C-alpha positions as CSV (number, residue, x, y, z in Angstrom):
1,X,-22.1,26.5,10.1
2,X,-20.4,24.5,13.0
3,X,-23.2,21.9,12.7
4,X,-22.4,21.4,9.0
5,X,-18.7,21.2,9.7
6,X,-19.2,18.7,12.4
7,X,-21.5,16.5,10.0
8,X,-18.9,16.9,7.1
9,X,-16.2,15.7,9.6
10,X,-18.3,12.7,10.6
11,X,-19.0,11.8,7.0
12,X,-15.1,12.2,6.1
13,X,-14.2,10.0,9.1
14,X,-16.6,7.5,8.1
15,X,-15.3,7.2,4.5
16,X,-11.7,7.2,5.6
17,X,-12.4,4.4,8.1
18,X,-14.3,2.4,5.4
19,X,-11.4,2.8,2.9
20,X,-8.8,1.6,5.3
21,X,-11.1,-1.5,6.3
22,X,-11.8,-2.4,2.5
23,X,-8.1,-1.8,1.4
24,X,-6.8,-4.7,-0.5
25,X,-3.9,-6.8,1.1
26,X,-1.5,-6.7,-1.6
27,X,1.9,-8.2,-0.4
28,X,3.3,-9.9,2.6
29,X,1.8,-8.1,5.8
30,X,-0.3,-5.8,3.7
31,X,0.2,-2.2,2.6
32,X,3.9,-1.3,2.6
33,X,4.4,-4.4,4.8
34,X,3.2,-2.5,7.9
35,X,1.0,-5.4,9.0
36,X,-1.8,-2.8,10.0
37,X,-5.5,-2.8,9.5
38,X,-8.5,-0.9,11.0
39,X,-10.6,-2.6,13.7
40,X,-12.9,-5.2,12.4
41,X,-15.5,-7.5,13.7
42,X,-13.2,-10.4,14.2
43,X,-13.8,-12.3,17.5
44,X,-10.7,-12.5,19.8
45,X,-11.5,-16.1,20.7
46,X,-13.4,-17.6,17.9
47,X,-15.1,-20.9,18.1
48,X,-15.9,-23.3,15.2
49,X,-19.1,-21.3,14.4
50,X,-17.3,-18.1,13.9
51,X,-15.4,-19.1,10.9
52,X,-16.9,-18.6,7.6
53,X,-15.0,-21.5,5.9
54,X,-12.1,-23.8,6.2
55,X,-10.7,-25.4,3.0
56,X,-7.9,-28.1,2.5
57,X,-5.1,-26.8,0.3
58,X,-3.0,-29.1,-2.2
59,X,0.4,-29.8,-0.7
60,X,1.7,-27.5,2.1
61,X,3.5,-24.2,2.6
62,X,3.9,-21.0,4.8
63,X,2.9,-18.6,1.9
64,X,0.5,-16.0,3.4
65,X,-2.7,-15.1,1.4
66,X,-3.0,-11.6,-0.5
67,X,-6.4,-10.5,-1.4
68,X,-7.8,-8.4,-4.3
69,X,-11.4,-7.8,-4.4
70,X,-13.2,-11.2,-4.0
71,X,-10.1,-13.1,-4.9
72,X,-7.6,-14.7,-2.4
73,X,-4.2,-15.6,-3.8
74,X,-1.5,-17.9,-2.3
75,X,1.0,-20.7,-2.9
76,X,1.4,-24.2,-1.8
77,X,3.7,-27.0,-2.8
78,X,4.2,-30.9,-2.9
79,X,6.7,-31.6,-0.2
80,X,8.2,-34.5,-2.0
81,X,8.3,-33.6,-5.6
82,X,8.7,-29.7,-5.3
83,X,5.6,-29.1,-7.6
84,X,4.4,-25.6,-7.0
85,X,0.7,-24.6,-6.9
86,X,-0.4,-21.0,-7.4
87,X,-4.0,-20.8,-6.1
88,X,-7.0,-18.4,-6.5
89,X,-10.0,-18.9,-4.1
90,X,-13.3,-17.2,-3.9
91,X,-13.0,-14.9,-0.7
92,X,-16.7,-15.5,0.1
93,X,-17.0,-19.4,-0.2
94,X,-13.3,-20.5,-0.2
95,X,-13.9,-22.5,-3.4
96,X,-10.9,-22.7,-5.8
97,X,-11.4,-20.4,-8.8
98,X,-8.2,-21.6,-10.5
99,X,-5.1,-23.6,-9.6
100,X,-2.0,-23.6,-11.8
101,X,0.9,-25.9,-11.3
102,X,4.6,-25.4,-11.9
103,X,7.2,-28.1,-12.1
104,X,10.4,-27.3,-9.9
105,X,13.1,-29.3,-8.6
106,X,13.3,-30.6,-4.9
107,X,16.1,-29.0,-3.1
108,X,17.7,-28.6,0.5
109,X,15.4,-26.9,2.9
110,X,15.7,-25.7,6.5
111,X,13.4,-28.0,8.7
112,X,11.2,-25.0,9.4
113,X,10.9,-23.9,5.8
114,X,8.8,-25.1,2.7
115,X,8.8,-25.2,-1.1
116,X,6.1,-22.5,-0.8
117,X,7.3,-19.8,1.6
118,X,6.8,-16.9,-0.8
119,X,3.8,-14.7,-0.3
120,X,2.3,-13.3,-3.6
121,X,2.2,-9.7,-4.5
122,X,-1.1,-8.6,-6.3
123,X,-2.1,-5.4,-8.3
124,X,-4.9,-4.7,-10.7
125,X,-3.2,-6.7,-13.5
126,X,-1.2,-9.5,-12.0
127,X,-0.3,-11.9,-9.2
128,X,3.5,-12.1,-8.8
129,X,5.0,-15.1,-7.2
130,X,8.5,-16.4,-6.8
131,X,10.2,-19.8,-5.9
132,X,13.6,-21.3,-6.5
133,X,15.4,-24.6,-6.4
134,X,19.2,-25.3,-6.7
135,X,19.2,-24.7,-10.5
136,X,16.8,-21.6,-11.0
137,X,14.9,-18.9,-9.4
138,X,11.6,-18.0,-11.0
139,X,9.6,-14.8,-10.9
140,X,6.1,-15.3,-12.5
141,X,3.2,-12.9,-13.3
142,X,-0.2,-14.4,-13.9
143,X,-3.2,-12.3,-14.6
144,X,-6.4,-12.5,-12.5
145,X,-7.8,-15.5,-14.5
146,X,-4.6,-17.4,-14.0
147,X,-3.2,-17.0,-17.4
148,X,0.7,-16.5,-17.6
149,X,1.6,-13.1,-18.6
150,X,5.5,-13.2,-18.3
151,X,8.1,-15.3,-16.5
152,X,11.8,-14.7,-15.7
153,X,14.6,-17.0,-14.7
154,X,16.9,-15.3,-12.3
155,X,19.5,-18.1,-12.0
156,X,20.3,-20.4,-9.3
157,X,19.4,-19.9,-5.6
158,X,22.3,-20.5,-3.1
159,X,21.6,-20.7,0.6
160,X,21.7,-22.9,3.6
161,X,17.9,-22.8,4.3
162,X,16.1,-22.6,0.9
163,X,14.2,-19.9,-0.8
164,X,11.8,-17.6,1.1
165,X,11.7,-13.9,-0.1
166,X,8.7,-12.4,-1.6
167,X,8.1,-9.7,-4.2
168,X,6.7,-6.2,-3.6
169,X,5.1,-3.6,-5.8
170,X,6.0,0.2,-6.0
171,X,4.4,2.3,-8.8
172,X,5.2,0.6,-12.2
173,X,7.6,-1.9,-10.8
174,X,7.6,-5.3,-9.2
175,X,10.7,-5.6,-6.9
176,X,12.5,-8.7,-5.5
177,X,15.5,-8.8,-3.1
178,X,17.8,-11.9,-3.7
179,X,20.3,-12.0,-1.0
180,X,22.2,-15.2,-1.1
181,X,25.0,-17.2,0.5
182,X,28.4,-15.3,0.2
183,X,32.1,-16.4,-0.3
184,X,33.0,-17.3,3.3
185,X,30.1,-19.7,3.6
186,X,30.3,-21.8,0.5
187,X,27.7,-24.6,0.6
188,X,28.9,-28.0,-0.3
189,X,31.4,-26.6,-2.9
190,X,28.7,-24.6,-4.9
191,X,29.4,-21.1,-6.3
192,X,28.6,-18.1,-4.2
193,X,25.2,-16.5,-4.7
194,X,24.4,-13.7,-7.1
195,X,23.1,-11.2,-4.7
196,X,21.2,-8.3,-6.1
197,X,18.0,-6.1,-5.9
198,X,15.9,-6.3,-9.1
199,X,13.0,-4.1,-10.4
200,X,10.8,-5.3,-13.3
201,X,8.2,-3.5,-15.4
202,X,5.0,-5.0,-13.7
203,X,3.3,-4.9,-17.1
204,X,5.8,-6.6,-19.4
205,X,8.3,-8.2,-17.1
206,X,11.2,-6.2,-18.6
207,X,14.0,-5.6,-16.3
208,X,14.2,-1.9,-15.4
209,X,17.3,-1.9,-13.1
210,X,19.4,-4.4,-11.3
211,X,21.7,-3.6,-8.4
212,X,24.5,-5.8,-7.3
213,X,24.7,-6.5,-3.6
214,X,27.4,-8.0,-1.4
215,X,26.9,-11.6,-0.5
216,X,27.0,-12.8,3.1
217,X,24.3,-15.0,4.4
218,X,21.0,-15.4,2.8
219,X,18.4,-12.7,3.8
220,X,14.6,-13.0,3.5
221,X,13.6,-9.4,4.1
222,X,10.7,-8.0,1.8
223,X,11.6,-4.4,1.0
224,X,9.2,-1.4,2.0
225,X,9.1,2.2,1.1
226,X,9.9,5.2,3.4
227,X,9.1,8.8,2.7
228,X,12.0,11.2,3.8
229,X,11.2,14.5,5.4
230,X,11.8,16.2,2.0
231,X,9.1,14.1,0.4
232,X,11.5,11.7,-1.5
233,X,10.4,8.1,-1.3
234,X,13.2,5.6,-0.9
235,X,13.2,1.8,-1.1
236,X,14.4,0.2,2.1
237,X,16.0,-3.3,2.0
238,X,17.5,-5.2,4.9
239,X,20.3,-7.7,4.8
240,X,23.2,-8.8,7.1
241,X,25.7,-7.5,4.5
242,X,24.3,-4.1,4.3
243,X,22.2,-3.6,7.5
244,X,19.3,-1.2,6.8
245,X,19.8,0.4,3.4
246,X,18.1,2.9,1.2
247,X,17.8,2.8,-2.7
248,X,16.5,5.1,-5.3
249,X,13.4,3.3,-6.5
250,X,13.8,4.8,-10.0
251,X,17.3,3.6,-10.5
252,X,18.2,1.1,-7.7
253,X,21.2,3.0,-6.6
254,X,22.2,2.7,-2.9
255,X,21.6,6.1,-1.3
256,X,23.0,4.9,2.2
257,X,23.3,2.0,4.4
258,X,23.6,1.7,8.1
259,X,25.3,-1.5,8.9
260,X,23.5,-2.4,12.2
261,X,23.1,-6.2,12.0
262,X,25.9,-8.8,12.9
263,X,23.7,-11.7,12.1
264,X,21.1,-13.0,9.6
265,X,18.1,-10.7,8.6
266,X,14.9,-12.7,8.2
267,X,12.3,-10.1,9.3
268,X,11.2,-7.4,6.9
269,X,11.8,-3.6,7.4
270,X,9.0,-1.6,8.9
271,X,8.3,2.2,9.4
272,X,7.6,3.3,12.9
273,X,7.0,7.0,12.9
274,X,10.2,8.7,11.6
275,X,12.3,5.5,12.2
276,X,12.9,2.4,10.2
277,X,13.2,-1.0,12.1
278,X,14.9,-4.2,11.2
279,X,15.9,-7.2,13.2
280,X,18.6,-9.9,13.0
281,X,19.6,-12.9,14.8
282,X,19.9,-16.6,14.7
283,X,18.2,-19.8,15.9
284,X,20.7,-19.8,18.7
285,X,19.9,-16.3,19.9
286,X,21.8,-13.1,19.8
287,X,18.7,-11.3,18.3
288,X,18.4,-7.6,18.0
289,X,15.7,-5.2,17.0
290,X,17.4,-2.0,15.5
291,X,15.8,1.4,14.8
292,X,17.5,3.7,12.4
293,X,16.7,7.4,11.8
294,X,17.4,8.2,8.2
295,X,16.9,12.0,8.7
296,X,19.2,14.7,9.7
297,X,21.8,14.4,6.9
298,X,23.3,11.0,8.1
299,X,21.5,8.0,9.0
300,X,22.2,6.7,12.5
301,X,21.2,4.2,15.0
302,X,18.5,5.6,17.3
303,X,18.1,2.5,19.5
304,X,18.6,-1.2,19.7
305,X,16.6,-3.9,21.6
306,X,18.7,-6.9,22.6
307,X,16.6,-8.8,25.1
308,X,13.6,-10.9,24.1
309,X,14.1,-9.3,20.5
310,X,12.4,-11.0,17.7
311,X,14.5,-12.8,14.9
312,X,11.8,-14.1,12.3
313,X,8.7,-12.2,13.3
314,X,8.5,-8.6,11.9
315,X,7.5,-6.0,14.4
316,X,4.4,-3.9,14.1
317,X,3.9,-0.2,14.9
318,X,1.1,1.8,16.5
319,X,1.8,5.5,16.6
320,X,4.3,6.2,19.5
321,X,4.4,2.5,20.3
322,X,6.1,-0.5,18.7
323,X,5.3,-4.2,19.4
324,X,8.0,-6.8,19.2
325,X,6.9,-10.5,19.1
326,X,9.8,-12.7,20.2
327,X,10.0,-16.0,18.4
328,X,9.9,-17.9,21.8
329,X,6.5,-16.3,22.9
330,X,7.2,-13.1,24.7
331,X,5.4,-10.0,23.5
332,X,7.0,-6.5,24.3
333,X,5.5,-2.8,23.9
334,X,8.3,-0.3,23.3
335,X,8.5,3.4,23.2
336,X,8.9,3.9,19.4
337,X,11.2,6.9,19.6
338,X,13.6,5.6,22.5
339,X,13.1,1.8,22.4
340,X,12.1,1.8,26.2
341,X,10.3,-1.2,27.2
342,X,6.9,0.0,28.4
343,X,5.4,-3.6,28.9
344,X,6.2,-7.1,28.4
345,X,4.5,-10.6,28.8
346,X,5.2,-14.2,28.2
347,X,2.4,-15.9,26.3
348,X,4.1,-19.1,25.3
349,X,4.5,-20.9,22.1
350,X,7.0,-20.7,19.2
351,X,6.5,-18.3,16.3
352,X,7.8,-18.0,12.6
353,X,4.9,-16.0,11.4
354,X,4.5,-12.3,12.2
355,X,1.9,-10.4,14.1
356,X,-0.6,-7.9,12.6
357,X,-2.4,-5.2,14.4
358,X,-6.1,-4.9,13.8
359,X,-7.2,-1.8,15.5
360,X,-6.0,-2.2,19.1
361,X,-5.4,-6.0,18.9
362,X,-2.4,-8.0,17.8
363,X,-3.0,-11.3,16.0
364,X,-0.3,-13.9,15.5
365,X,-0.3,-17.6,14.8
366,X,2.1,-20.0,16.8
367,X,4.1,-22.9,15.1
368,X,1.9,-25.1,17.2
369,X,-1.3,-23.7,15.5
370,X,-2.7,-21.4,18.0
371,X,-4.1,-18.1,17.0
372,X,-3.0,-15.7,19.8
373,X,-4.8,-12.3,20.3
374,X,-3.1,-9.7,22.5
375,X,-4.1,-6.3,23.3
376,X,-2.1,-3.6,21.5
377,X,-1.2,-1.6,24.7
378,X,1.2,-1.7,27.5
379,X,-0.8,-4.2,29.4
380,X,-0.6,-6.9,26.5
381,X,-3.5,-8.7,27.8
382,X,-4.1,-12.2,26.2
383,X,-7.7,-11.7,24.7
384,X,-8.0,-15.0,23.1
385,X,-6.2,-18.3,22.3
386,X,-7.7,-20.6,19.5
387,X,-6.3,-23.9,18.5
388,X,-6.5,-24.2,14.6
389,X,-5.8,-27.9,14.6
390,X,-2.6,-27.7,12.6
391,X,0.7,-26.0,12.7
392,X,1.5,-22.8,11.0
393,X,4.4,-20.6,10.1
394,X,2.4,-18.1,8.3
395,X,1.2,-14.6,8.8
396,X,-2.4,-13.6,9.1
397,X,-3.9,-11.4,6.2
398,X,-7.0,-9.2,6.4
399,X,-9.1,-7.3,3.8
400,X,-12.7,-5.8,4.0
401,X,-13.0,-6.8,7.7
402,X,-12.3,-10.5,7.0
403,X,-9.2,-12.3,8.4
404,X,-7.5,-15.1,6.5
405,X,-5.4,-17.6,8.5
406,X,-3.1,-20.2,6.9
407,X,-2.0,-23.3,8.5
408,X,0.5,-25.8,6.8
409,X,-2.2,-27.2,4.6
410,X,-5.5,-25.2,5.3
411,X,-6.8,-21.8,4.9
412,X,-9.5,-20.3,7.2
413,X,-11.7,-17.2,6.7
414,X,-12.8,-15.4,9.9
415,X,-14.9,-12.2,10.4
416,X,-17.9,-10.7,8.9
């Protein structure tokens, strides 16, 4: 009997491990935005011979790939005209399956941004992409053959740095957070932004709910889902105006908000055990990573990191540890419950993409175009450093044991 149980346990473990490896990468930073994948046969210091393929993309952008089956989806854009490209590539060969073009106006951008900074969301029916110029914000759903299913205009986008938020999917909804410039920071006399959180029926594009939000400075966080101790799933959305806030995903109603930020929120919320993490900061410093405990009746700040804290890169969790990848090239390992720094290492470079964890390794691409691989432990050993030949402000994606790396105008496939 014990032999049978042992054999069953081995089979179940193998099946579960396989399902994690093969899991589709359906949004920015993968399932629930966690940036986590099972260990895969991806070299830490790849040479040119290790890449499956490298393809030139039209235009340029920072959009991270999403993957469904054998299809890779991402955005790019003409940096002069603002023409947006939505691309579908064959995951095995890198060949373009289809390419759709959408006219859009040129608009003011931060020097580190692009017209294609939105990462698609994908499900069994559609690819959902968003972009904006000074006059309109578009949310578009295409089927897997590239045909337009629905399209909604969400009005003007008002910010200092351009558009960069991405949609996410929860159950029957596609949800997008539109946090824009507020009253006290009017931009060249333009009206204040219409900040809100919106859910659409992912099949039809019909609006299910819309929740008005306070306007402050633009925020670019992509929401995630947190399961409370009572089993209730809540939608977590970060912004400088509300901090880390929970919403009822069925109605959009705000359930609570813990105002832990005093600067812009660019990174996305991430679940670390029973806590929810979010960061804020600025290009000039003052960054913090904040951990909120939403249980116990009233949400509260559990801990705060204020030295070598990340501003743009989103942290990644691993059980009782959290890894924070500081924009200026310092990686920290923290105790997830207390925020105590357990290890820290300077690796150099500048970072606007976020790390992902593959098994016990962290992968992140620097602005200078170097793929950095660091051990996901307190030692933070640099396991590899590979020059991709072009700068990047994108986040790696992985599905079925293959990693996809996006530089400004190229896409790479790595791993078997």
